[in-house]
VEXRO-392925 format. One record per atom (N, C-alpha, C): residue number from 0; atom name; residue in three letters; x, y, z; chain. Coordinates in pm, whole numbers. Example, Ala and Ser with C-alpha at 12.3 -4.5 7.8 and 13.67 -1.06 7.14 Angstrom:
BEGIN
+-----+------+------+--------+--------+--------+-----+
! seq ! atom ! type !   east !  north !     up ! mol !
+-----+------+------+--------+--------+--------+-----+
!   0 !    N !  ala !   1319 !   -569 !    780 !   A !
!   0 !   CA !  ala !   1230 !   -450 !    780 !   A !
!   0 !    C !  ala !   1320 !   -330 !    780 !   A !
!   1 !    N !  ser !   1285 !   -225 !    708 !   A !
!   1 !   CA !  ser !   1367 !   -106 !    714 !   A !
!   1 !    C !  ser !   1290 !      3 !    787 !   A !
+-----+------+------+--------+--------+--------+-----+
END
This chain:
BEGIN
+-----+------+------+--------+--------+--------+-----+
! seq ! atom ! type !   east !  north !     up ! mol !
+-----+------+------+--------+--------+--------+-----+
!   0 !    N !  met !   2496 !    658 !  -6133 !   A !
!   0 !   CA !  met !   2343 !    614 !  -6159 !   A !
!   0 !    C !  met !   2239 !    645 !  -6036 !   A !
!   1 !    N !  ala !   2139 !    674 !  -6037 !   A !
!   1 !   CA !  ala !   2058 !    744 !  -5911 !   A !
!   1 !    C !  ala !   2015 !    534 !  -5848 !   A !
!   2 !    N !  ser !   1989 !    618 !  -5671 !   A !
!   2 !   CA !  ser !   1968 !    472 !  -5591 !   A !
!   2 !    C !  ser !   1758 !    485 !  -5639 !   A !
!   3 !    N !  his !   1757 !    324 !  -5678 !   A !
!   3 !   CA !  his !   1611 !    307 !  -5691 !   A !
!   3 !    C !  his !   1499 !    318 !  -5559 !   A !
!   4 !    N !  leu !   1420 !    393 !  -5548 !   A !
!   4 !   CA !  leu !   1423 !    397 !  -5386 !   A !
!   4 !    C !  leu !   1291 !    254 !  -5294 !   A !
!   5 !    N !  glu !   1313 !    169 !  -5458 !   A !
!   5 !   CA !  glu !   1304 !     54 !  -5404 !   A !
!   5 !    C !  glu !   1406 !    -31 !  -5252 !   A !
!   6 !    N !  phe !   1558 !     27 !  -5320 !   A !
!   6 !   CA !  phe !   1566 !    -31 !  -5283 !   A !
!   6 !    C !  phe !   1652 !     65 !  -5094 !   A !
!   7 !    N !  val !   1653 !    170 !  -5121 !   A !
!   7 !   CA !  val !   1622 !    254 !  -5001 !   A !
!   7 !    C !  val !   1478 !    227 !  -4920 !   A !
!   8 !    N !  glu !   1398 !    175 !  -4950 !   A !
!   8 !   CA !  glu !   1298 !     97 !  -4881 !   A !
!   8 !    C !  glu !   1323 !    -20 !  -4821 !   A !
!   9 !    N !  tyr !   1406 !    -70 !  -4873 !   A !
!   9 !   CA !  tyr !   1390 !   -206 !  -4865 !   A !
!   9 !    C !  tyr !   1538 !   -204 !  -4720 !   A !
!  10 !    N !  val !   1591 !   -146 !  -4785 !   A !
!  10 !   CA !  val !   1735 !   -103 !  -4611 !   A !
!  10 !    C !  val !   1610 !    -38 !  -4492 !   A !
!  11 !    N !  ala !   1511 !     36 !  -4570 !   A !
!  11 !   CA !  ala !   1517 !    108 !  -4416 !   A !
!  11 !    C !  ala !   1407 !    -36 !  -4317 !   A !
!  12 !    N !  gly !   1357 !    -95 !  -4425 !   A !
!  12 !   CA !  gly !   1283 !   -175 !  -4357 !   A !
!  12 !    C !  gly !   1371 !   -293 !  -4267 !   A !
!  13 !    N !  gln !   1493 !   -317 !  -4322 !   A !
!  13 !   CA !  gln !   1557 !   -412 !  -4314 !   A !
!  13 !    C !  gln !   1624 !   -326 !  -4114 !   A !
!  14 !    N !  leu !   1600 !   -214 !  -4101 !   A !
!  14 !   CA !  leu !   1669 !   -108 !  -3962 !   A !
!  14 !    C !  leu !   1525 !    -52 !  -3913 !   A !
!  15 !    N !  ser !   1400 !   -122 !  -3914 !   A !
!  15 !   CA !  ser !   1312 !    -64 !  -3832 !   A !
!  15 !    C !  ser !   1308 !   -106 !  -3712 !   A !
!  16 !    N !  glu !   1385 !   -192 !  -3645 !   A !
!  16 !   CA !  glu !   1405 !   -236 !  -3533 !   A !
!  16 !    C !  glu !   1540 !   -153 !  -3484 !   A !
!  17 !    N !  ala !   1582 !    -83 !  -3593 !   A !
!  17 !   CA !  ala !   1705 !      5 !  -3477 !   A !
!  17 !    C !  ala !   1605 !     85 !  -3387 !   A !
!  18 !    N !  gly !   1465 !    196 !  -3446 !   A !
!  18 !   CA !  gly !   1460 !    333 !  -3448 !   A !
!  18 !    C !  gly !   1340 !    375 !  -3522 !   A !
!  19 !    N !  glu !   1343 !    511 !  -3527 !   A !
!  19 !   CA !  glu !   1271 !    586 !  -3632 !   A !
!  19 !    C !  glu !   1347 !    626 !  -3736 !   A !
!  20 !    N !  ile !   1350 !    522 !  -3826 !   A !
!  20 !   CA !  ile !   1451 !    515 !  -3992 !   A !
!  20 !    C !  ile !   1306 !    597 !  -4076 !   A !
!  21 !    N !  thr !   1438 !    759 !  -4139 !   A !
!  21 !   CA !  thr !   1302 !    800 !  -4274 !   A !
!  21 !    C !  thr !   1460 !    861 !  -4359 !   A !
!  22 !    N !  tyr !   1426 !    815 !  -4468 !   A !
!  22 !   CA !  tyr !   1562 !    941 !  -4558 !   A !
!  22 !    C !  tyr !   1522 !   1024 !  -4659 !   A !
!  23 !    N !  arg !   1547 !   1087 !  -4716 !   A !
!  23 !   CA !  arg !   1594 !   1227 !  -4803 !   A !
!  23 !    C !  arg !   1669 !   1191 !  -4897 !   A !
!  24 !    N !  lys !   1634 !   1224 !  -5027 !   A !
!  24 !   CA !  lys !   1637 !   1250 !  -5177 !   A !
!  24 !    C !  lys !   1768 !   1392 !  -5189 !   A !
!  25 !    N !  met !   1875 !   1308 !  -5210 !   A !
!  25 !   CA !  met !   1983 !   1460 !  -5210 !   A !
!  25 !    C !  met !   2040 !   1382 !  -5338 !   A !
!  26 !    N !  phe !   2049 !   1481 !  -5417 !   A !
!  26 !   CA !  phe !   2122 !   1499 !  -5561 !   A !
!  26 !    C !  phe !   2080 !   1340 !  -5644 !   A !
!  27 !    N !  gly !   1998 !   1284 !  -5686 !   A !
!  27 !   CA !  gly !   1898 !   1180 !  -5700 !   A !
!  27 !    C !  gly !   1967 !   1063 !  -5598 !   A !
!  28 !    N !  glu !   2072 !   1057 !  -5484 !   A !
!  28 !   CA !  glu !   2078 !    940 !  -5401 !   A !
!  28 !    C !  glu !   2005 !    991 !  -5247 !   A !
!  29 !    N !  tyr !   2036 !    924 !  -5189 !   A !
!  29 !   CA !  tyr !   1966 !    916 !  -5046 !   A !
!  29 !    C !  tyr !   2005 !    947 !  -4905 !   A !
!  30 !    N !  gly !   2033 !   1014 !  -4814 !   A !
!  30 !   CA !  gly !   2028 !    971 !  -4663 !   A !
!  30 !    C !  gly !   1975 !    955 !  -4572 !   A !
!  31 !    N !  met !   2013 !    859 !  -4485 !   A !
!  31 !   CA !  met !   1921 !    798 !  -4435 !   A !
!  31 !    C !  met !   1958 !    851 !  -4278 !   A !
!  32 !    N !  tyr !   1822 !    876 !  -4194 !   A !
!  32 !   CA !  tyr !   1817 !    924 !  -4000 !   A !
!  32 !    C !  tyr !   1809 !    839 !  -4026 !   A !
!  33 !    N !  leu !   1833 !    869 !  -3905 !   A !
!  33 !   CA !  leu !   1797 !    765 !  -3749 !   A !
!  33 !    C !  leu !   1773 !    857 !  -3578 !   A !
!  34 !    N !  asp !   1618 !    829 !  -3640 !   A !
!  34 !   CA !  asp !   1582 !    964 !  -3526 !   A !
!  34 !    C !  asp !   1634 !   1144 !  -3527 !   A !
!  35 !    N !  gly !   1629 !   1111 !  -3625 !   A !
!  35 !   CA !  gly !   1665 !   1193 !  -3691 !   A !
!  35 !    C !  gly !   1826 !   1247 !  -3777 !   A !
!  36 !    N !  lys !   1903 !   1199 !  -3705 !   A !
!  36 !   CA !  lys !   2068 !   1179 !  -3720 !   A !
!  36 !    C !  lys !   2104 !   1130 !  -3841 !   A !
!  37 !    N !  ile !   2181 !   1162 !  -3924 !   A !
!  37 !   CA !  ile !   2242 !   1162 !  -4039 !   A !
!  37 !    C !  ile !   2354 !    973 !  -4017 !   A !
!  38 !    N !  phe !   2278 !    909 !  -4043 !   A !
!  38 !   CA !  phe !   2426 !    792 !  -4036 !   A !
!  38 !    C !  phe !   2444 !    721 !  -4186 !   A !
!  39 !    N !  ala !   2430 !    745 !  -4236 !   A !
!  39 !   CA !  ala !   2433 !    658 !  -4338 !   A !
!  39 !    C !  ala !   2368 !    761 !  -4535 !   A !
!  40 !    N !  val !   2454 !    733 !  -4628 !   A !
!  40 !   CA !  val !   2371 !    744 !  -4770 !   A !
!  40 !    C !  val !   2410 !    609 !  -4834 !   A !
!  41 !    N !  ile !   2278 !    641 !  -4899 !   A !
!  41 !   CA !  ile !   2304 !    574 !  -5026 !   A !
!  41 !    C !  ile !   2270 !    585 !  -5183 !   A !
!  42 !    N !  cys !   2351 !    497 !  -5216 !   A !
!  42 !   CA !  cys !   2406 !    579 !  -5369 !   A !
!  42 !    C !  cys !   2472 !    455 !  -5435 !   A !
!  43 !    N !  asp !   2452 !    532 !  -5563 !   A !
!  43 !   CA !  asp !   2459 !    357 !  -5659 !   A !
!  43 !    C !  asp !   2345 !    232 !  -5633 !   A !
!  44 !    N !  asp !   2301 !    265 !  -5506 !   A !
!  44 !   CA !  asp !   2224 !    125 !  -5478 !   A !
!  44 !    C !  asp !   2285 !     17 !  -5392 !   A !
!  45 !    N !  gln !   2412 !    106 !  -5325 !   A !
!  45 !   CA !  gln !   2503 !     97 !  -5170 !   A !
!  45 !    C !  gln !   2432 !    138 !  -5090 !   A !
!  46 !    N !  leu !   2442 !     94 !  -4986 !   A !
!  46 !   CA !  leu !   2482 !    150 !  -4839 !   A !
!  46 !    C !  leu !   2624 !    192 !  -4774 !   A !
!  47 !    N !  phe !   2654 !    315 !  -4784 !   A !
!  47 !   CA !  phe !   2756 !    362 !  -4745 !   A !
!  47 !    C !  phe !   2719 !    449 !  -4571 !   A !
!  48 !    N !  ile !   2761 !    382 !  -4462 !   A !
!  48 !   CA !  ile !   2772 !    399 !  -4352 !   A !
!  48 !    C !  ile !   2859 !    463 !  -4320 !   A !
!  49 !    N !  lys !   2811 !    591 !  -4255 !   A !
!  49 !   CA !  lys !   2987 !    664 !  -4171 !   A !
!  49 !    C !  lys !   3066 !    612 !  -4082 !   A !
!  50 !    N !  val !   3199 !    684 !  -4133 !   A !
!  50 !   CA !  val !   3291 !    591 !  -4019 !   A !
!  50 !    C !  val !   3275 !    679 !  -3905 !   A !
!  51 !    N !  thr !   3284 !    504 !  -3780 !   A !
!  51 !   CA !  thr !   3322 !    572 !  -3658 !   A !
!  51 !    C !  thr !   3427 !    449 !  -3546 !   A !
!  52 !    N !  glu !   3456 !    537 !  -3467 !   A !
!  52 !   CA !  glu !   3519 !    430 !  -3357 !   A !
!  52 !    C !  glu !   3487 !    316 !  -3352 !   A !
!  53 !    N !  ala !   3366 !    345 !  -3295 !   A !
!  53 !   CA !  ala !   3271 !    208 !  -3282 !   A !
!  53 !    C !  ala !   3256 !    124 !  -3391 !   A !
!  54 !    N !  gly !   3218 !    172 !  -3462 !   A !
!  54 !   CA !  gly !   3200 !     82 !  -3608 !   A !
!  54 !    C !  gly !   3308 !     10 !  -3642 !   A !
!  55 !    N !  arg !   3441 !     76 !  -3655 !   A !
!  55 !   CA !  arg !   3555 !    -27 !  -3652 !   A !
!  55 !    C !  arg !   3620 !    -82 !  -3594 !   A !
!  56 !    N !  arg !   3551 !    -95 !  -3427 !   A !
!  56 !   CA !  arg !   3580 !   -215 !  -3364 !   A !
!  56 !    C !  arg !   3507 !   -297 !  -3362 !   A !
!  57 !    N !  leu !   3352 !   -267 !  -3405 !   A !
!  57 !   CA !  leu !   3232 !   -344 !  -3406 !   A !
!  57 !    C !  leu !   3241 !   -456 !  -3548 !   A !
!  58 !    N !  ala !   3366 !   -372 !  -3669 !   A !
!  58 !   CA !  ala !   3375 !   -466 !  -3777 !   A !
!  58 !    C !  ala !   3448 !   -435 !  -3832 !   A !
!  59 !    N !  pro !   3531 !   -411 !  -3805 !   A !
!  59 !   CA !  pro !   3689 !   -430 !  -3910 !   A !
!  59 !    C !  pro !   3706 !   -507 !  -4029 !   A !
!  60 !    N !  gln !   3672 !   -523 !  -4103 !   A !
!  60 !   CA !  gln !   3637 !   -594 !  -4187 !   A !
!  60 !    C !  gln !   3585 !   -578 !  -4286 !   A !
!  61 !    N !  leu !   3527 !   -438 !  -4264 !   A !
!  61 !   CA !  leu !   3387 !   -369 !  -4341 !   A !
!  61 !    C !  leu !   3469 !   -293 !  -4469 !   A !
!  62 !    N !  thr !   3467 !   -259 !  -4596 !   A !
!  62 !   CA !  thr !   3543 !   -235 !  -4744 !   A !
!  62 !    C !  thr !   3529 !    -98 !  -4630 !   A !
!  63 !    N !  leu !   3641 !     26 !  -4730 !   A !
!  63 !   CA !  leu !   3626 !    180 !  -4667 !   A !
!  63 !    C !  leu !   3588 !    236 !  -4826 !   A !
!  64 !    N !  ala !   3543 !    280 !  -4839 !   A !
!  64 !   CA !  ala !   3487 !    322 !  -5036 !   A !
!  64 !    C !  ala !   3390 !    485 !  -4986 !   A !
!  65 !    N !  pro !   3488 !    557 !  -5105 !   A !
!  65 !   CA !  pro !   3344 !    699 !  -5101 !   A !
!  65 !    C !  pro !   3241 !    732 !  -5235 !   A !
!  66 !    N !  pro !   3128 !    736 !  -5084 !   A !
!  66 !   CA !  pro !   3007 !    702 !  -5185 !   A !
!  66 !    C !  pro !   2973 !    749 !  -5269 !   A !
!  67 !    N !  tyr !   3058 !    875 !  -5327 !   A !
!  67 !   CA !  tyr !   3042 !    866 !  -5462 !   A !
!  67 !    C !  tyr !   3208 !    994 !  -5440 !   A !
!  68 !    N !  glu !   3215 !   1055 !  -5602 !   A !
!  68 !   CA !  glu !   3362 !   1110 !  -5672 !   A !
!  68 !    C !  glu !   3400 !   1211 !  -5535 !   A !
!  69 !    N !  ser !   3500 !   1235 !  -5493 !   A !
!  69 !   CA !  ser !   3553 !   1336 !  -5358 !   A !
!  69 !    C !  ser !   3488 !   1355 !  -5227 !   A !
!  70 !    N !  ala !   3432 !   1246 !  -5233 !   A !
!  70 !   CA !  ala !   3404 !   1232 !  -5079 !   A !
!  70 !    C !  ala !   3431 !   1163 !  -5016 !   A !
!  71 !    N !  lys !   3393 !   1151 !  -4855 !   A !
!  71 !   CA !  lys !   3534 !   1133 !  -4787 !   A !
!  71 !    C !  lys !   3440 !    937 !  -4727 !   A !
!  72 !    N !  asp !   3597 !    864 !  -4704 !   A !
!  72 !   CA !  asp !   3512 !    711 !  -4692 !   A !
!  72 !    C !  asp !   3407 !    693 !  -4597 !   A !
!  73 !    N !  tyr !   3303 !    619 !  -4651 !   A !
!  73 !   CA !  tyr !   3252 !    566 !  -4552 !   A !
!  73 !    C !  tyr !   3286 !    412 !  -4550 !   A !
!  74 !    N !  phe !   3190 !    312 !  -4463 !   A !
!  74 !   CA !  phe !   3171 !    210 !  -4481 !   A !
!  74 !    C !  phe !   3112 !    148 !  -4579 !   A !
!  75 !    N !  leu !   3093 !     12 !  -4711 !   A !
!  75 !   CA !  leu !   3030 !     22 !  -4766 !   A !
!  75 !    C !  leu !   2942 !   -133 !  -4685 !   A !
!  76 !    N !  phe !   2869 !   -120 !  -4609 !   A !
!  76 !   CA !  phe !   2788 !   -211 !  -4631 !   A !
!  76 !    C !  phe !   2711 !   -306 !  -4721 !   A !
!  77 !    N !  glu !   2789 !   -439 !  -4726 !   A !
!  77 !   CA !  glu !   2743 !   -557 !  -4911 !   A !
!  77 !    C !  glu !   2646 !   -601 !  -4797 !   A !
!  78 !    N !  asp !   2567 !   -609 !  -4675 !   A !
!  78 !   CA !  asp !   2572 !   -763 !  -4649 !   A !
!  78 !    C !  asp !   2446 !   -687 !  -4571 !   A !
!  79 !    N !  ile !   2337 !   -666 !  -4620 !   A !
!  79 !   CA !  ile !   2244 !   -577 !  -4560 !   A !
!  79 !    C !  ile !   2095 !   -640 !  -4592 !   A !
!  80 !    N !  asp !   2099 !   -790 !  -4574 !   A !
!  80 !   CA !  asp !   1976 !   -883 !  -4581 !   A !
!  80 !    C !  asp !   2059 !   -935 !  -4411 !   A !
!  81 !    N !  asn !   2161 !   -947 !  -4370 !   A !
!  81 !   CA !  asn !   2165 !   -995 !  -4183 !   A !
!  81 !    C !  asn !   2191 !   -869 !  -4116 !   A !
!  82 !    N !  arg !   2034 !   -927 !  -4140 !   A !
!  82 !   CA !  arg !   1907 !   -779 !  -4007 !   A !
!  82 !    C !  arg !   1983 !   -767 !  -3868 !   A !
!  83 !    N !  glu !   1968 !   -849 !  -3809 !   A !
!  83 !   CA !  glu !   2043 !   -875 !  -3687 !   A !
!  83 !    C !  glu !   2150 !   -788 !  -3680 !   A !
!  84 !    N !  phe !   2267 !   -847 !  -3763 !   A !
!  84 !   CA !  phe !   2396 !   -777 !  -3751 !   A !
!  84 !    C !  phe !   2381 !   -588 !  -3770 !   A !
!  85 !    N !  leu !   2308 !   -619 !  -3895 !   A !
!  85 !   CA !  leu !   2299 !   -408 !  -3988 !   A !
!  85 !    C !  leu !   2234 !   -334 !  -3863 !   A !
!  86 !    N !  val !   2138 !   -393 !  -3742 !   A !
!  86 !   CA !  val !   2079 !   -270 !  -3661 !   A !
!  86 !    C !  val !   2185 !   -257 !  -3528 !   A !
!  87 !    N !  ser !   2273 !   -378 !  -3500 !   A !
!  87 !   CA !  ser !   2363 !   -347 !  -3424 !   A !
!  87 !    C !  ser !   2446 !   -278 !  -3521 !   A !
!  88 !    N !  phe !   2525 !   -235 !  -3610 !   A !
!  88 !   CA !  phe !   2603 !   -161 !  -3686 !   A !
!  88 !    C !  phe !   2538 !    -32 !  -3630 !   A !
!  89 !    N !  val !   2423 !     21 !  -3666 !   A !
!  89 !   CA !  val !   2406 !    123 !  -3749 !   A !
!  89 !    C !  val !   2387 !    200 !  -3602 !   A !
!  90 !    N !  lys !   2301 !    125 !  -3506 !   A !
!  90 !   CA !  lys !   2244 !    160 !  -3357 !   A !
!  90 !    C !  lys !   2420 !    238 !  -3308 !   A !
!  91 !    N !  thr !   2484 !    110 !  -3231 !   A !
!  91 !   CA !  thr !   2655 !    144 !  -3226 !   A !
!  91 !    C !  thr !   2691 !    240 !  -3288 !   A !
!  92 !    N !  thr !   2706 !    287 !  -3475 !   A !
!  92 !   CA !  thr !   2695 !    398 !  -3502 !   A !
!  92 !    C !  thr !   2679 !    532 !  -3471 !   A !
!  93 !    N !  trp !   2521 !    522 !  -3438 !   A !
!  93 !   CA !  trp !   2442 !    658 !  -3449 !   A !
!  93 !    C !  trp !   2527 !    656 !  -3324 !   A !
!  94 !    N !  ala !   2545 !    572 !  -3249 !   A !
!  94 !   CA !  ala !   2518 !    648 !  -3094 !   A !
!  94 !    C !  ala !   2670 !    711 !  -3035 !   A !
!  95 !    N !  asp !   2820 !    646 !  -3178 !   A !
!  95 !   CA !  asp !   2905 !    743 !  -3133 !   A !
!  95 !    C !  asp !   2864 !    845 !  -3247 !   A !
!  96 !    N !  leu !   2802 !    918 !  -3333 !   A !
!  96 !   CA !  leu !   2767 !   1066 !  -3374 !   A !
!  96 !    C !  leu !   2745 !   1116 !  -3309 !   A !
!  97 !    N !  pro !   2780 !   1268 !  -3335 !   A !
!  97 !   CA !  pro !   2694 !   1365 !  -3303 !   A !
!  97 !    C !  pro !   2563 !   1402 !  -3289 !   A !
!  98 !    N !  met !   2533 !   1475 !  -3187 !   A !
!  98 !   CA !  met !   2373 !   1538 !  -3283 !   A !
!  98 !    C !  met !   2391 !   1618 !  -3376 !   A !
!  99 !    N !  pro !   2293 !   1659 !  -3424 !   A !
!  99 !   CA !  pro !   2273 !   1716 !  -3540 !   A !
!  99 !    C !  pro !   2225 !   1905 !  -3473 !   A !
! 100 !    N !  lys !   2339 !   2008 !  -3523 !   A !
! 100 !   CA !  lys !   2296 !   2138 !  -3475 !   A !
! 100 !    C !  lys !   2193 !   2185 !  -3529 !   A !
! 101 !    N !  pro !   2132 !   2235 !  -3408 !   A !
! 101 !   CA !  pro !   1965 !   2326 !  -3468 !   A !
! 101 !    C !  pro !   2003 !   2410 !  -3543 !   A !
! 102 !    N !  lys !   1926 !   2451 !  -3663 !   A !
! 102 !   CA !  lys !   1920 !   2515 !  -3722 !   A !
! 102 !    C !  lys !   1897 !   2682 !  -3634 !   A !
! 103 !    N !  lys !   1933 !   2763 !  -3712 !   A !
! 103 !   CA !  lys !   1954 !   2883 !  -3633 !   A !
! 103 !    C !  lys !   1781 !   2968 !  -3736 !   A !
! 104 !    N !  lys !   1724 !   3020 !  -3647 !   A !
! 104 !   CA !  lys !   1594 !   3059 !  -3728 !   A !
! 104 !    C !  lys !   1629 !   3208 !  -3805 !   A !
! 105 !    N !  lys !   1615 !   3246 !  -3938 !   A !
! 105 !   CA !  lys !   1600 !   3335 !  -4022 !   A !
! 105 !    C !  lys !   1566 !   3457 !  -3914 !   A !
! 106 !    N !  val !   1598 !   3556 !  -3907 !   A !
! 106 !   CA !  val !   1607 !   3665 !  -3889 !   A !
! 106 !    C !  val !   1524 !   3780 !  -4042 !   A !
! 107 !    N !  lys !   1412 !   3811 !  -3977 !   A !
! 107 !   CA !  lys !   1332 !   3913 !  -4074 !   A !
! 107 !    C !  lys !   1370 !   4017 !  -4090 !   A !
+-----+------+------+--------+--------+--------+-----+
END
């Protein structure tokens, strides 16, 4: 089941205080980005945030689950209405993730 754009927009709104939140449609689901770095996916209208050591320390109670079949485990973040904690958790996770590698220019 594909995620609904309304849910994605709600999550993005909840995270607006974290920085520049963007999202991209990916195979019927969505990738979530903070300041250009992917930190989460939304699948079946559920928020899955990448696992980091900082995230484990901040919220060891969060459930680990794959967002789709054959995927690695992510944190399943179910309390998206708790804006303050969600923003704090995403900022902490984002800081622990590597910057994306620059894209190579195509040679013609």
